[in-house]
PLY file of the C-alpha trace (Angstrom):
ply
format ascii 1.0
element vertex 163
property float x
property float y
property float z
element edge 162
property int vertex1
property int vertex2
end_header
161.42 120.79 100.44
159.83 119.21 97.27
157.66 119.91 94.24
154.64 118.99 95.33
151.58 121.20 95.56
153.76 123.94 93.77
150.95 123.86 90.50
147.57 122.22 91.20
146.51 120.57 87.93
142.58 120.49 87.31
141.96 116.82 88.16
143.89 117.63 91.80
141.82 120.18 92.21
138.33 118.56 91.03
139.52 115.59 93.82
139.67 118.10 96.25
136.19 120.03 95.37
134.79 116.54 96.06
135.97 116.32 98.86
135.35 120.01 100.68
136.04 118.74 104.15
139.34 117.24 103.05
142.41 119.43 102.86
146.00 118.05 101.55
149.25 119.13 102.48
152.90 119.41 103.61
153.15 118.44 107.24
154.56 120.78 110.17
156.49 120.09 112.95
152.86 120.57 115.12
151.70 117.52 113.27
154.38 115.09 114.03
152.44 114.03 117.26
149.54 113.48 115.73
151.39 111.32 112.87
153.06 109.63 115.62
150.13 108.06 116.80
148.83 107.07 113.53
151.94 105.34 113.12
151.75 103.59 116.22
148.28 102.64 115.79
148.57 101.19 111.91
151.65 99.41 112.25
153.12 96.35 113.92
157.06 97.39 113.56
156.50 101.43 113.27
158.98 104.11 112.30
160.69 105.43 115.15
160.05 108.84 116.16
163.30 110.27 115.18
162.90 108.48 111.45
159.79 110.62 111.27
160.89 113.95 112.53
163.67 113.43 110.20
161.01 112.93 107.29
159.23 116.35 108.23
160.37 117.60 104.45
158.65 114.55 102.69
155.56 114.33 104.89
152.40 114.73 103.56
149.15 114.57 105.27
145.34 114.37 104.71
143.19 116.10 107.21
139.22 115.65 107.85
138.21 119.00 109.59
141.61 119.72 110.51
142.02 116.60 111.96
144.93 114.69 110.56
143.29 111.13 109.36
146.40 110.07 107.21
149.74 111.00 105.97
152.40 109.76 103.64
156.00 109.69 103.25
157.26 110.28 99.40
160.90 110.99 97.91
162.01 112.62 94.68
164.84 112.00 93.48
165.51 112.96 89.91
162.85 111.93 87.67
161.41 109.46 89.80
159.26 109.06 93.37
159.14 106.77 96.03
156.46 106.37 98.51
158.42 105.05 102.09
155.08 105.26 104.33
151.44 105.46 103.98
148.83 105.07 106.82
145.36 105.98 107.81
144.04 106.24 111.13
142.30 103.19 111.55
138.81 105.00 112.49
138.68 106.09 108.92
140.03 103.08 106.94
137.92 101.24 104.49
136.18 104.57 103.61
138.18 105.55 100.27
140.69 107.71 102.28
144.13 105.57 101.33
142.88 105.59 97.91
141.85 109.23 97.85
145.52 110.29 99.89
147.56 108.06 96.86
145.28 109.83 93.92
146.26 113.33 95.37
149.92 112.32 95.38
149.85 111.32 92.03
147.91 114.11 90.74
150.04 116.67 92.52
153.28 115.27 91.23
155.48 117.65 89.35
155.69 116.96 85.57
159.26 116.19 85.67
158.53 112.30 87.75
158.21 109.36 85.16
157.97 106.72 87.25
156.62 106.03 91.02
157.83 103.18 93.11
156.45 101.65 96.34
157.61 98.51 98.14
154.54 96.69 99.99
154.40 93.49 102.26
153.54 90.17 100.04
150.48 89.33 102.50
149.10 92.96 102.44
146.40 91.72 99.98
144.11 95.24 100.44
147.27 97.45 99.74
148.37 95.71 96.96
144.85 96.03 95.46
144.23 99.38 95.78
147.99 100.16 94.29
146.85 97.94 91.32
143.61 99.73 90.72
145.84 102.96 90.96
147.64 101.54 88.01
150.99 100.46 89.75
152.61 97.10 88.46
154.78 93.95 90.41
158.10 94.81 88.96
160.29 92.56 91.59
160.41 91.18 95.20
163.13 91.55 98.27
163.55 88.55 99.92
163.04 89.06 103.68
162.77 92.60 103.28
160.42 93.13 106.31
159.87 91.89 109.81
157.13 89.95 111.25
156.02 88.03 114.19
157.36 84.83 112.79
160.60 86.33 111.36
160.48 87.93 108.11
158.62 88.31 104.92
159.32 88.98 101.64
158.39 92.57 99.72
156.44 93.34 96.55
158.49 96.17 94.47
155.61 97.96 92.56
155.51 101.20 89.90
153.90 103.08 88.39
155.27 104.71 84.87
154.59 107.84 82.47
152.78 110.74 83.87
0 1
1 2
2 3
3 4
4 5
5 6
6 7
7 8
8 9
9 10
10 11
11 12
12 13
13 14
14 15
15 16
16 17
17 18
18 19
19 20
20 21
21 22
22 23
23 24
24 25
25 26
26 27
27 28
28 29
29 30
30 31
31 32
32 33
33 34
34 35
35 36
36 37
37 38
38 39
39 40
40 41
41 42
42 43
43 44
44 45
45 46
46 47
47 48
48 49
49 50
50 51
51 52
52 53
53 54
54 55
55 56
56 57
57 58
58 59
59 60
60 61
61 62
62 63
63 64
64 65
65 66
66 67
67 68
68 69
69 70
70 71
71 72
72 73
73 74
74 75
75 76
76 77
77 78
78 79
79 80
80 81
81 82
82 83
83 84
84 85
85 86
86 87
87 88
88 89
89 90
90 91
91 92
92 93
93 94
94 95
95 96
96 97
97 98
98 99
99 100
100 101
101 102
102 103
103 104
104 105
105 106
106 107
107 108
108 109
109 110
110 111
111 112
112 113
113 114
114 115
115 116
116 117
117 118
118 119
119 120
120 121
121 122
122 123
123 124
124 125
125 126
126 127
127 128
128 129
129 130
130 131
131 132
132 133
133 134
134 135
135 136
136 137
137 138
138 139
139 140
140 141
141 142
142 143
143 144
144 145
145 146
146 147
147 148
148 149
149 150
150 151
151 152
152 153
153 154
154 155
155 156
156 157
157 158
158 159
159 160
160 161
161 162
């Protein structure tokens, strides 16, 4: 298991204090049913159950009053982190939980992490704005990376440096 949440920092603790009904933790096997349901609700091309099962050691959940409202899959390799997947339940979207989970991830990164990478659909303007607000910048593109109803679309590669 990676080192997230191992040593809470003051900014991380302060964020959770501002949201007393929120918890942020590693997923457990018993969480996978809820995580898979959120993935089905939020993605036109959801990850397979098998892929989510295999990601359990990289899967973080955000809960509100013990109910999972979002999740993220984050891999740590050497001095880099990569966001593989993030989703917030539709019933609580546009309420700041996407920003909160990403901020909690950023604030709980191990000190050894120097760069945080992600890919996002070029058409996902809302997510791109969120990532930019959190300090991510575009560093490249991947042609035809995502499937869509008309074929494929490009991905924007973004990074946040200097933790």
